[in-house]
Every structure is written in C-alpha cells, then in structure tokens.
C-alpha positions as CSV (number, residue, x, y, z in Angstrom):
1,M,-15.9,9.9,6.3
2,E,-13.0,9.7,8.8
3,T,-9.1,9.8,7.3
4,T,-7.0,10.0,10.5
5,P,-4.3,7.5,10.3
6,G,-5.4,5.4,13.0
7,Q,-8.9,4.6,11.3
8,K,-9.3,0.9,11.8
9,N,-12.5,-0.2,9.3
10,I,-10.9,0.1,6.2
11,L,-7.8,1.8,6.7
12,G,-9.1,5.1,5.5
13,L,-9.3,4.2,2.4
14,Q,-12.3,6.6,0.7
15,L,-13.3,4.6,-2.4
16,P,-13.9,0.3,-1.2
17,T,-13.1,-1.7,-4.1
18,D,-15.7,-2.1,-6.6
19,P,-17.6,-5.8,-5.7
20,R,-17.2,-6.9,-9.3
21,W,-13.3,-7.0,-8.7
22,V,-13.2,-10.5,-6.7
23,D,-15.9,-12.3,-9.1
24,L,-12.9,-11.2,-12.0
25,A,-10.3,-12.2,-10.0
26,A,-11.7,-15.6,-9.5
27,I,-12.1,-16.2,-13.4
28,S,-8.2,-15.2,-13.6
29,L,-6.3,-16.9,-11.2
30,E,-3.4,-17.1,-12.8
31,D,-3.1,-13.8,-13.4
32,I,-3.5,-12.7,-9.4
33,L,-1.6,-14.9,-8.2
34,T,1.1,-14.0,-10.7
35,D,0.4,-10.3,-10.1
36,H,0.6,-11.2,-5.9
37,A,3.8,-11.9,-6.5
38,W,5.4,-9.6,-8.1
39,C,3.5,-7.2,-5.7
40,E,5.4,-9.0,-3.0
41,Q,8.9,-9.1,-4.9
42,K,8.4,-5.6,-5.3
43,A,8.2,-4.8,-1.3
44,A,10.6,-6.9,-0.8
45,T,13.3,-4.5,-2.7
46,S,11.1,-1.3,-2.3
47,C,12.4,-1.6,1.7
48,I,16.1,-2.6,0.8
49,S,15.7,0.9,-1.6
50,L,14.5,2.6,1.6
51,I,16.8,1.9,3.7
52,S,20.1,2.1,1.2
53,R,18.7,5.9,0.9
54,Y,17.9,6.3,4.5
55,S,20.6,4.3,6.7
56,A,21.4,7.2,8.9
57,K,17.6,6.2,10.2
58,Q,18.1,3.8,12.6
59,Q,14.3,3.4,13.9
60,L,13.6,3.0,10.1
61,V,16.8,0.5,9.2
62,Q,15.2,-1.5,12.4
63,D,12.1,-1.7,11.6
64,L,12.3,-2.3,7.4
65,S,14.9,-4.7,7.8
66,P,12.9,-7.9,9.3
67,I,10.0,-7.0,6.8
68,V,12.0,-7.5,3.8
69,T,12.3,-10.8,5.1
70,E,8.4,-11.0,5.2
71,E,7.6,-9.8,2.1
72,W,10.3,-12.0,0.4
73,G,9.1,-15.2,2.4
74,H,5.2,-13.9,1.0
75,F,6.5,-14.1,-2.9
76,R,7.6,-17.2,-2.3
77,L,4.6,-18.2,-0.6
78,V,2.6,-17.4,-3.5
79,L,5.1,-18.7,-6.2
80,A,4.5,-22.5,-4.4
81,E,0.9,-21.8,-4.1
82,L,1.1,-21.3,-8.4
83,E,3.1,-24.2,-8.6
84,K,1.0,-26.7,-6.0
85,R,-2.1,-25.6,-8.7
86,G,0.1,-26.2,-11.7
87,L,-0.4,-22.4,-12.5
88,K,3.3,-20.4,-14.0
89,L,4.8,-17.1,-12.8
90,G,3.4,-15.1,-15.6
91,R,5.8,-12.2,-16.7
92,Q,5.9,-8.9,-14.5
93,R,3.6,-6.0,-15.6
94,K,3.2,-2.2,-14.9
95,D,1.6,-1.0,-11.5
96,Q,-0.6,1.7,-13.3
97,Y,-1.9,2.3,-9.5
98,V,1.8,2.5,-8.3
99,N,2.7,4.4,-11.0
100,K,-0.2,7.0,-10.6
101,L,0.6,7.4,-7.1
102,M,3.8,8.1,-7.9
103,E,2.8,11.3,-9.8
104,F,2.1,12.9,-6.6
105,E,4.9,12.6,-4.9
106,R,6.5,15.6,-4.1
107,K,9.8,15.6,-6.3
108,S,11.1,18.6,-5.6
109,G,11.5,20.7,-2.1
110,N,13.1,19.6,0.9
111,E,14.1,16.5,2.0
112,D,11.9,16.0,4.9
113,E,9.0,16.4,2.5
114,R,10.1,13.9,0.4
115,F,10.8,11.6,3.1
116,L,7.7,11.6,4.6
117,D,5.8,11.1,0.9
118,K,7.9,8.0,0.2
119,L,6.6,6.6,3.7
120,L,2.4,7.8,2.8
121,I,3.1,5.9,-0.4
122,F,4.3,2.4,1.0
123,A,1.4,3.2,4.1
124,L,-1.2,3.5,1.4
125,I,-0.2,0.8,-0.9
126,E,-0.2,-1.5,2.2
127,A,-3.6,-0.2,2.9
128,R,-4.8,-0.4,-0.2
129,S,-3.6,-4.4,-0.3
130,C,-5.2,-5.0,2.3
131,E,-8.0,-3.8,1.7
132,R,-8.0,-6.1,-1.3
133,F,-6.9,-9.4,0.3
134,K,-9.9,-8.9,2.9
135,R,-11.8,-8.8,-0.3
136,L,-10.2,-11.6,-1.6
137,S,-10.5,-13.7,1.6
138,E,-14.4,-13.2,1.9
139,G,-15.4,-13.1,-1.8
140,L,-13.5,-16.3,-2.7
141,E,-15.5,-19.3,-3.4
142,D,-12.1,-21.7,-2.5
143,P,-11.9,-21.9,1.5
144,Y,-8.2,-22.7,1.3
145,L,-7.6,-19.6,-1.1
146,R,-9.8,-17.4,1.9
147,Q,-7.7,-18.4,4.7
148,F,-4.8,-18.2,2.2
149,Y,-5.8,-14.2,1.5
150,R,-6.8,-13.9,5.4
151,R,-3.3,-14.0,6.2
152,F,-2.2,-11.9,3.9
153,M,-4.5,-9.1,4.6
154,E,-3.5,-9.2,8.5
155,S,0.2,-8.6,7.2
156,E,-0.7,-5.7,5.3
157,A,-2.5,-4.0,7.9
158,G,0.4,-4.5,10.1
159,H,3.0,-3.0,7.6
160,Y,0.5,-0.2,6.9
161,H,0.7,0.5,10.9
162,L,4.4,0.3,10.6
163,F,4.6,2.9,7.9
164,I,2.2,5.2,9.7
165,E,3.8,5.1,13.3
166,L,7.4,5.6,11.0
167,A,6.0,8.8,9.9
168,E,5.0,9.8,13.1
169,T,8.2,8.9,14.2
170,Y,10.1,11.3,12.4
171,F,7.2,14.6,12.0
172,D,4.9,15.8,14.3
173,K,1.5,13.9,14.1
174,D,-0.3,17.1,12.9
175,I,2.1,17.4,9.5
176,V,1.5,13.5,9.3
177,R,-2.7,13.8,9.6
178,Q,-2.9,16.8,7.0
179,R,-0.7,15.0,4.4
180,W,-1.9,11.8,4.9
181,T,-5.4,13.4,4.1
182,E,-4.0,14.8,0.7
183,W,-3.2,11.7,-0.1
184,L,-6.3,9.6,0.8
185,D,-7.8,12.5,-2.0
186,Y,-5.8,12.0,-4.6
187,E,-5.8,8.0,-4.5
188,A,-9.5,8.3,-4.3
189,T,-9.2,10.1,-7.8
190,V,-6.6,7.6,-9.1
191,M,-9.0,4.4,-8.3
192,T,-12.2,6.7,-9.1
193,D,-9.8,6.2,-12.8
194,L,-8.6,3.3,-12.8
195,E,-10.1,0.4,-15.2
196,V,-11.5,-2.3,-12.7
197,R,-9.7,-5.9,-13.7
198,G,-9.4,-9.2,-12.1
199,D,-5.6,-10.1,-13.4
200,R,-4.4,-6.8,-11.0
201,I,-4.4,-6.5,-6.9
202,H,-4.6,-2.8,-7.2
C-alpha cells in the first residue's frame, strides 16, 4: 500500500477500523458523542499549545489560528447534539490511542526533529479521526447522524492535509515522507493492539 502524505483513499493509514466499531458506537451513542466532544476540545487546546510553543513560525501561527476557532466550534456542535438528544456530556477519559502515539514521539535529539514529530502526530490523529468519521457517516442507521459525521469527516481531512503541508513548509519533502512512513507503520501496531471499543472515537 502506498503511504505517501498525498494519498487520498484512507489518508495513508495502513489498518482500517474494525467494522464492528460502528455497531458498538451506535449502541453507545452518549459515550461516543461525549468522547467526540472532548476530542474536539483537546484539538483546540493542542493547537493553542503548538502556537504558543512555536510562535516565531509565522506560517504555523497563521494557519492554526483559524483551526482553533473551528475545533472549538465543533466542540459546541457536539454539545448541542448531546443536548438535543437529551444526553449528557460525560467525563473526559484518557485517550489510549493518543497516549500510545506520544510514546513514539522523539523526546531527545534536536528541536527540529521534535517539531516535525509534533506536526506529524497531529496529522495522524486527524487522519484517523477522519477515517472513523467516514465509518460513522456510512454505517450509522440515523440519516441525520450520517450527515452530521460526513461534515466532520470532510473537516478532519482538511486538517490532516494542513499539518502535512506545514511539515513540508518547514522540512524537505523527502524527510517528511520518510518520517511519515515510520509513523504510519507505528500507528498500525497501535491499532492492532488496542481493544475495539464503541465508546471511543479512537
């Protein structure tokens, strides 16, 4: 399977989501919406943290500033969906998927390597979220929710491409491609090891 950043089928991801996940998510709608809401909140705050840490990188600041607003808007949209359905926002849970990804992030070495990994981990999370939202948009029985998640899928695809483009703005494309392939290989092992749960977006 081709795994270059520009791949368009499942964004280069090597392992598709287990088909059972959509059925489990449909059964646990309050839990999946709760987890989705917190994922959007974390995406907004993580972009703020990235801007704060790399404020001297003008292109990054310009590109991510509107993403903060968009992600926070998504958080509010999911909250509204919970309220409309008479459901409650549950407590934020540990994201095992993201925590496992962070174990692969380079913590030592030069700052450029760490910066590249941060951009690529953001891209990977957005890619997997996009793939999961696509599953929901195609597999849920509720027509409204299918359209609801179709919009989120399209948004996450755009975010994935943005983080790849930022990586290629600051680094040679061959370097980005090589490290991205390493990330994709690692993410496949993470997905293999994680339990299939319907109460989690990841």
